[in-house]
C-alpha positions in Angstrom: 104.1 56.0 -5.4 102.3 55.5 -2.2 101.7 59.2 -1.9 100.5 59.4 -5.5 97.9 56.5 -5.0 96.9 58.2 -1.8 96.3 61.5 -3.5 94.5 60.0 -6.4 92.1 58.2 -4.1 91.4 61.5 -2.0 90.7 63.3 -5.3 88.3 60.5 -6.5 86.4 60.8 -3.3 86.1 64.5 -3.4 84.8 64.2 -7.1 82.4 61.5 -5.9 81.3 63.8 -3.0 80.9 66.8 -5.3 78.5 64.7 -7.7 76.5 63.2 -4.9 76.0 66.7 -3.4 75.0 68.2 -6.7 72.7 65.2 -7.4 71.0 65.7 -3.9 70.3 69.4 -4.6 67.7 68.7 -7.2 64.5 67.8 -5.3 62.8 66.5 -8.3 65.7 64.2 -9.4 66.1 63.1 -5.8 62.4 62.3 -5.6 62.4 60.2 -8.9 65.5 58.4 -7.7 63.8 57.2 -4.5 60.4 56.4 -6.1 61.5 54.5 -9.0 62.7 51.4 -7.2 59.7 51.6 -4.7 57.1 51.7 -7.5 58.8 48.9 -9.4 58.9 46.5 -6.5 55.5 47.5 -5.6 54.3 46.6 -8.9 55.9 43.2 -9.2 54.7 42.2 -5.7 51.0 43.1 -6.4 50.9 42.1 -10.1 50.9 38.4 -9.7 48.2 36.7 -7.7 49.2 34.1 -5.3 46.9 31.6 -6.8 47.8 32.3 -10.4 43.9 32.3 -11.2 42.4 35.0 -13.1 38.9 35.8 -11.7 36.0 38.0 -12.9 36.4 37.4 -16.6 33.6 38.9 -18.6 31.7 36.4 -20.5 28.3 36.6 -22.4 25.5 33.8 -22.6 23.4 33.5 -25.6 20.5 31.1 -25.2 19.1 30.0 -28.6 17.4 26.8 -27.5 13.8 26.7 -28.4 10.8 26.6 -25.7 13.2 27.3 -22.9 15.2 24.1 -23.1 18.4 25.9 -22.2 17.0 28.3 -19.7 17.6 26.0 -16.7 21.3 25.3 -17.8 21.9 28.9 -18.3 20.6 30.0 -15.1 22.4 27.3 -13.3 25.5 28.3 -15.1 25.2 32.0 -14.1 24.6 30.9 -10.5 27.7 28.8 -10.4 29.8 31.4 -12.0 28.7 34.1 -9.8 29.4 31.9 -6.7 32.9 31.0 -7.8 33.9 34.5 -8.7 35.6 33.2 -11.9 33.4 34.6 -14.3 31.0 37.8 -14.7 28.2 36.7 -16.9 26.1 39.1 -19.2 23.3 38.1 -21.5 23.1 38.9 -25.0 20.0 37.9 -27.6 22.2 36.9 -30.5 25.4 35.5 -31.6 26.3 38.4 -33.8 26.1 40.9 -30.9 28.1 38.7 -28.6 30.8 38.4 -31.4 30.9 42.2 -31.9 31.1 42.7 -28.1 34.3 40.1 -28.1 36.0 42.0 -31.0 35.6 45.4 -29.2 37.0 44.2 -26.0 33.9 44.3 -23.9 33.9 40.5 -23.1 36.4 37.8 -23.4 34.1 35.1 -24.7 30.6 34.0 -25.3 28.7 30.8 -24.2 26.2 29.8 -27.0 23.5 27.3 -26.4 22.3 26.4 -29.9 18.7 25.2 -30.9 20.0 21.6 -31.2 20.4 21.4 -27.4 20.9 19.1 -25.6 22.6 17.3 -28.7 26.5 17.0 -28.6 28.4 20.1 -29.7 25.3 22.1 -29.1 27.0 24.2 -26.5 29.9 26.4 -28.1 32.2 28.8 -26.2 33.7 31.5 -28.5 36.9 32.8 -26.9 38.9 35.8 -27.7 42.3 34.4 -28.6 44.2 37.9 -28.7 45.1 36.6 -25.1 46.1 33.0 -25.0 46.3 33.0 -21.2 43.1 34.5 -20.6 41.4 32.4 -23.4 42.9 29.1 -21.6 41.6 30.3 -18.2 38.2 30.8 -19.6 38.1 27.4 -21.4 39.1 25.8 -18.0 36.6 27.8 -15.9 33.5 27.2 -18.3 34.5 23.5 -18.9 34.6 23.1 -15.0 31.3 24.5 -14.5 29.6 22.8 -17.2 30.8 19.5 -16.2 29.5 20.0 -12.6 26.1 20.9 -14.2 25.8 18.1 -16.9 26.0 14.4 -16.4 27.1 13.8 -20.1 30.5 12.3 -21.0 32.3 13.5 -22.8 31.8 17.2 -21.8 29.2 18.9 -24.4 31.2 22.0 -24.5 32.8 22.8 -27.9 35.3 25.6 -28.2 36.1 27.9 -31.1 38.1 31.0 -31.4 36.7 34.4 -32.7 39.9 34.7 -34.9 40.9 30.9 -35.4 43.9 32.0 -37.5 45.9 33.8 -34.5 47.5 34.1 -32.1 49.3 30.8 -31.6 52.0 32.0 -29.4 52.4 34.4 -26.6 54.8 36.3 -28.7 52.1 37.1 -31.3 50.0 38.3 -28.5 52.8 40.7 -27.3 54.1 41.9 -30.8 51.3 44.7 -31.1 52.2 46.0 -27.6 55.9 46.1 -28.6 55.0 48.2 -31.6 52.9 50.8 -29.7 55.5 50.8 -26.8 58.3 51.7 -29.4 56.3 54.6 -30.6 55.7 55.9 -27.1 59.1 55.5 -25.8 60.4 57.3 -28.8 57.9 60.1 -28.5 58.6 60.6 -24.7 62.4 59.9 -24.2 63.6 61.0 -27.5 62.0 64.5 -27.4 63.0 65.0 -23.7 66.5 64.1 -24.5 66.5 66.5 -27.6 65.2 69.5 -25.8 67.0 69.0 -22.5 70.4 68.7 -24.5 69.7 71.8 -26.4 68.9 73.8 -23.3 72.1 72.7 -21.8 74.4 73.4 -24.5 72.8 76.6 -25.4 71.5 76.0 -28.9 68.0 76.5 -27.6 68.8 80.0 -27.1 69.6 80.5 -30.7 66.3 79.0 -31.8 64.4 81.4 -29.4 66.0 84.4 -30.9 65.5 83.2 -34.4 62.4 84.9 -36.3 60.1 81.8 -35.8 57.3 81.4 -33.5 57.9 79.3 -30.3 55.2 76.9 -31.1 56.9 76.1 -34.4 59.9 74.9 -32.5 58.2 72.5 -30.3 56.0 71.4 -33.1 58.8 70.7 -35.3 60.6 68.7 -32.8 57.5 66.8 -31.9 57.0 65.9 -35.9 60.6 64.8 -36.0 60.2 62.4 -32.9 56.9 61.2 -34.3 58.6 60.4 -37.6 61.5 58.5 -35.7 58.9 56.5 -33.7 56.8 55.4 -36.9 60.0 54.4 -38.5 61.1 52.2 -35.5 57.6 50.7 -35.4 57.9 50.1 -39.1 61.2 48.1 -38.4 59.6 46.2 -35.6 56.6 45.2 -37.7 59.0 44.0 -40.6 61.1 42.1 -38.2 58.2 40.2 -36.5 56.5 39.6 -39.8 59.6 38.3 -41.5 61.5 36.2 -38.8 58.9 35.3 -36.2 55.9 34.4 -38.3 53.5 37.2 -36.8 50.7 38.2 -39.4 49.0 41.5 -39.6 45.3 41.2 -40.4 44.1 44.8 -39.9 43.9 47.8 -42.0 47.4 49.6 -42.2 46.0 53.0 -42.2 43.8 52.4 -39.1 47.0 50.9 -37.4 48.9 54.1 -38.6 46.2 56.4 -37.3 46.4 54.7 -34.0 50.1 55.0 -33.7 50.1 58.7 -34.7 47.2 59.6 -32.2 48.8 57.7 -29.5 52.3 59.2 -29.8 51.1 62.7 -30.0 49.8 62.4 -26.4 53.1 60.9 -25.1 55.0 63.7 -27.1 53.0 66.1 -24.9 54.1 64.2 -21.7 57.6 64.3 -22.9 57.5 68.2 -23.5 56.1 68.6 -20.0 58.7 66.4 -18.4 61.4 68.2 -20.2 60.2 71.7 -19.4 59.8 71.2 -15.5 63.2 69.5 -15.2 66.2 71.3 -14.7 68.5 69.2 -16.7 68.6 66.2 -19.0 69.2 63.6 -16.2 66.3 64.7 -14.3 64.2 64.7 -17.4 65.4 61.2 -18.3 64.6 59.9 -14.7 61.3 61.5 -14.6 60.3 59.8 -17.9 61.6 56.5 -16.6 59.3 56.9 -13.6 56.4 57.0 -16.1 57.5 54.5 -18.5 58.5 51.5 -16.3 54.9 51.4 -14.6 53.2 51.8 -18.0 55.1 48.8 -19.5 53.9 46.5 -17.0 50.4 47.8 -16.4 49.2 48.6 -19.9 48.9 45.0 -21.2 52.1 45.0 -23.2 53.4 41.9 -21.5 50.5 40.6 -19.2 46.8 41.0 -19.6 45.2 43.7 -17.6 42.7 41.4 -16.3 45.2 39.6 -14.5 46.0 42.4 -12.3 44.4 42.9 -8.8 41.1 45.0 -9.1 42.5 48.0 -7.9 45.5 48.0 -10.3 43.1 47.4 -13.2 41.6 50.8 -12.4 45.2 52.4 -12.5 45.7 50.6 -15.9 42.6 51.9 -17.4 43.9 55.4 -16.7 47.0 54.8 -18.7 46.7 55.9 -22.3 49.2 53.2 -23.4 46.5 50.6 -22.3 44.1 51.8 -24.9 46.7 52.1 -27.6 48.0 48.5 -27.1 44.3 47.3 -26.9 43.4 49.0 -30.2 46.5 47.8 -31.9 46.0 44.3 -30.7 42.4 44.2 -32.1 43.3 45.7 -35.4 46.4 43.6 -36.0 45.1 40.2 -34.6 41.3 40.5 -35.0 41.1 42.5 -38.2 38.6 44.8 -36.0 37.0 47.7 -38.0 36.8 51.4 -36.8 33.7 50.9 -34.8 35.4 48.3 -32.5 38.2 50.5 -31.5 36.2 53.9 -31.2 36.4 53.8 -27.3 40.2 53.6 -27.3 40.6 56.2 -30.2 38.2 58.6 -28.3 40.4 58.2 -25.1 43.7 58.6 -26.7 42.1 61.9 -28.8 41.1 63.4 -25.6 44.6 62.6 -23.8 46.5 64.0 -26.8 44.6 67.3 -26.6 45.0 67.7 -23.0 48.7 66.8 -23.0 49.6 69.1 -25.9 47.3 71.7 -24.5 49.3 71.8 -21.3 52.7 71.1 -22.8 52.9 74.1 -25.2 52.5 76.9 -22.5 54.7 75.0 -20.0 57.4 74.9 -22.7 57.1 78.6 -23.5 57.4 79.5 -19.7 60.3 77.1 -19.3 62.5 78.4 -22.2 61.9 82.1 -21.1 62.9 81.6 -17.4 
């Protein structure tokens, strides 16, 4: 009995040694294995500022007071905001212009000095409530600055939301991000797993000798993953609306267009990762290395403006950031096409580049 246990233990150690040796032979797999925990812990370490305060929030000021009555207050407000570093102030000439800038994501709020100034409620702060955390930080910063500039009691500031109907909870803020993330992960991971598995079991060879174009093979698989991702997104939308009280205000066709356009680019990334990886495990680890940073940096869970300044630049280079922002403005603010043209253009360019690289890379990989 002891000899049998000893032999079993030695055999188990030999198998473990064999698997670890095989794992270490793939340089790409070993690199992703080492980099993944390093990147994750670095992200968590840098994402959350020690003070918990969000600085440099973009805000507009619109002075409508007659005869320059509000000019002193506005000038003092701009100096105080610049000195504290809490707000980045820009000037607009009309309320409509400022509201459009909020809806399109250029600013997070607008301070309006109405013609009735200095009467009560003549100073109004309009906030972008697609992000409750940033909206509350903006209220606190503006209220603090105005309190130091005015002697009136109570404070003359009146706060209203650009979309008074939503969101009322953090979950409503995150729901559009979850929808976009589901489509992206389905496009990347699903396609990579499918192609890598078929290469390993040999069915890809059968497809390659079939009388069809190679581009048709990868296009068909991409369409299948796109349909799967859209179905999963539909399931999530139905669940959050039916059970969690989330309301969808935007045009369903525009939402669908954003999901399709965003997914196409990530399908291209999945094709590239699968083509350069030697096996399914390496492809999966490579995609995890890409997916996890995107989840935390793209605004799905936390506002991009909460990140350190240098990580904000990294986030702005991630296509998922634009997809999530467009979905949030469509679903929560009922934004029109003009308000999301910037994100749409970025996703279009990304999709064309990713797919343009992916198809020849895939063709070379399957003919090796």
